[in-house]
Residue, then its C-alpha position, 0 to 999 in steps of 0.5 A: x549379690x551374695x556378701x560377706x557377713x561375719x568371719x567366724x573362727x573355725x568351721x564349727x563356729x560356722x556351720x553353727x552360724x550357717x546353721x542358725x542363719x538358713x533356720x530363720x530362712x536366709x541363705x548361707x555359703x561359706x567360703x574359704x579367704x584363703x583357698x589351701x587351707x579350706x576344708x581346715x576346721x581351724x581356718x577362719x571362714x566367711x559366712x556368706x548372705x545374699x545383701x537383702x538379708x543383712x539386716x534380716x541375718x543380723x537379727x537372728x544372731x542378736x535374739x540367741 
């Protein structure tokens, strides 16, 4: 099951976090809470990851 992990302030930050997570072996998907802003580079984006990888994802982003 996919679960919300973090909310990035914009698409650029979301894609950077997504790349770091995927390099760490954690699948990641992007979700726009407001469908009207999908693809808008300035809109907040939620990163979704598998529920069982939550603790590993925290480690990946805290070791920056």
